[in-house]
Steps between C-alpha positions, in 0.01 A plus 500: 500500500633843402623714789329834559758769416480824702682834478514700826599865450587703810772757574554323835532159340774393746238508776294239314743208531280312745201546268697369202623194693146427626344521152783304339444218748131506401604423142497844339781644286583855616701772325562836666599850397514839671350748253242547226743515208658166592153351544397608150818352355449166677133481400599534134748213540302256717151342500401602853166378636467762777665833586533637855555875465590753768307825452765728656835474319763754389501576129193348335215488749303181550199645316709609200675161494159330514379710208803397292467134603144503363635632170738204479277225645130578533428154640750485787355521855662773713485514881559859615678545835440833674593666829146636544154480348510850355185540289670668205767232470251215532263650244786533251611141564148357477444700181797320351343168602725366775430144610541574871674734746685454830583751774854511644638337701413191293523164672612193302160333549324806355712476186423127476125560531514768228678256268252221571205731448629591154621158387206307644229739388432331168506154656261608777267666250502187284425276799216722616353529151522124455296442814250779430446418132456130569232593751337732245535264202197284584299805597567667163420176314167477683426865420570437129274192491214676680517842328163608361499881518726781389571576866625142543737544206619835632606335826671216313695736277609713795623186676695383195661841450589516870685170475666594172656798672585309819664209321725740311677546833555126538746265339273200460422418134263222609266752665519731199410217264212390724359853495532516118299179468239634741478829309461305173212297646340820625524666160343201327197513731490880492476486120203264526344730759531799264367303202197395703414841646639779283204554266256483792688779680446731203122483523365828648274318744791309658565652843758245619761571232852610599623851433593517130713746301218722372369559855843552656510882508147526638576256781862571592594854395207739460356448853819651647439829318237589758748506787658842436859394423672460161486146361794364300415187303803309371435227244804288415434304183563124531570507876417166660399457863836343592684793340280741692585326828869534414487876439247575773755377754714801401217738596453366854683789667324766291136394478234332708287240322129578522383221270661225295280287280474311171263568212441300181628613163263447208582280200710526295762594759662742255556873537265600218205335671576529873644848529257657255215349703645632827509858374183488289300332775332271247578169330691483167194442281339817639817699432508372141130580449467836677855634462620348171753783454685366806495128417764336279390168350705180516578518128677833539857555618605355835613837637284798582209312654511704822548851371166635622489413869484864604206566267315193629567600859359845429175351365486264799523787749237696307262203517555489874427877513821559690599864483861465611848615410701208365804406294618200300862406428644206309863450600715281276852610595692675777498838326121506487494400867736783596278753320200381702696527825596858415132598506386291797438816702243608241345152481429512873228754417310235301239266642628210290831427328533187288845369406557201274845337501589264217837366615396153618313441174810605305709269718280198423517571126874563517545165671340333199702694244836556673739218583664709772172568682404134460820401676439755777141390565518124468222431753248682716744595782732668247202671334392634838855613570518696174166664580623597848825639358307711247269629773781602736669703224184631336337843489196325650687431823616863504137611457392283791778630725392859425132420560586327829542846650155616384141432597390276213337167419704265282338215308704235320379246248556333164296403196619141448794273581715246319585132526814312398374268227613137473267294281445575128152431360463467122237712321413602143396853402499736203701820453235710675516299822634698799869443572490465881636168633246467782181577310383504140212676331400412144244332278701206364649350813566127529603360839441230758208640703605287801826696529357855497214706638291602202244776464301439183269796556720801589198718581434282807849590626445865402783478250511665156523283190620580150234291321200280569695176539781637723577308817753522783710222651715529813800300617484382859760445771846494332392418144575720200346495154734426208414468131573164338727662238855472632348383829816362664704813436244738654413260781866499605544875446210601728534231766576650845411853391253713698174545308154637568153486350377169637367343817717452809513634853808705409329670204153555646534553876619858526628690804329812626634690799399824670759676718564825679823655628607402851 
């Protein structure tokens, strides 16, 4: 077993001989040095597992040395040793993500406990997660088997996402694989649940239906306008519930959660349908019939199908007879985000400010088209990590930090999610068939009806159609629809890419959160 290698940096290193002997006898390999510059040199030359760092040293201070260590090795745990718990020093150290801190005089046993806490943390987390997940496994399986309502499926999905995030901290591939199989079983039954109930939910007389895209603003955003504070509604395109949980953790010290819930995206789970319905407040067929100037048909170009959200939102607010001051912003790059932040003071005078961010959608498409992004986001944990990294360096995070000092309501949501596809399903279609891999709309479709959810009469799903014989089909779980021409090439090309448009928990069960500054 590899020895843990430690560097102890202290300008009074001669006084630490007893500590070094004690730790060496415990099986650790200890190097020492007396100043920050020597520490930086040694760290570049050696694969240390832990650094003990004195805060008060001549020359480079402990904090400055820590800052430079993090530039060399972002992953290395650092234990800061201080003479006192001065608030300013500790805040600086914690801000640079120290693993632990000790107050002088440090006893050998204290150093040993700090080492064990760091080195054993992953093992202890894994052991705890193993016990807890095994206890929860049967419970989740029973929940999946018994699920009969949207509320049931909401609780199941929250449980699965919780364990996805928890098991990321563990080092047990067996647990991860067990959860994947459980999630796959859940998605298979969820797809059947949607196929059985979806058209019934769209009937006006149905009072038990879940909250759907076209009713989202009325239920989750507009009621807050009556409370006398500015409302900022942030819609992040393609943001799944697990991605939301990842970025919401970064807001814990800035905002207090008032409500966190899940609503159901309409079909197809594609931006043209879902987001247009959110802002128009009506289903796609109604948009196409009553606002044809704002609807782009499937036969037209892929791009430009969401260019009229502001106009549809305006008509929506007029229908609601809301006489308010409001703004709409679509932010597709950092420069556009900076421009919005420059006028935040003015936006605080509005009752409602809507901001749409397209980055996560661009990331999912880039992962399909770019080999580099594909390598960076091989699986869901990496995809979540990329989303978190974007968020922490985004203008959106800057906006939220500014608003945290104001009296505002902040609402977060998305229009649809994505799923990493695995199983190609062969179909036949003509040139006018829609190009999406998770759903198809056309008049000359040939497919195995047992492998898709089909809607032969689009009007029942409140979907527009290009001609009398048009129909829609939807891929379920992790399937994706591939034409028979050159089938093997395209099946291999799109396998393991993140797609949307079909039926899965990840695509349809969307986060919605309401927060206010602490």
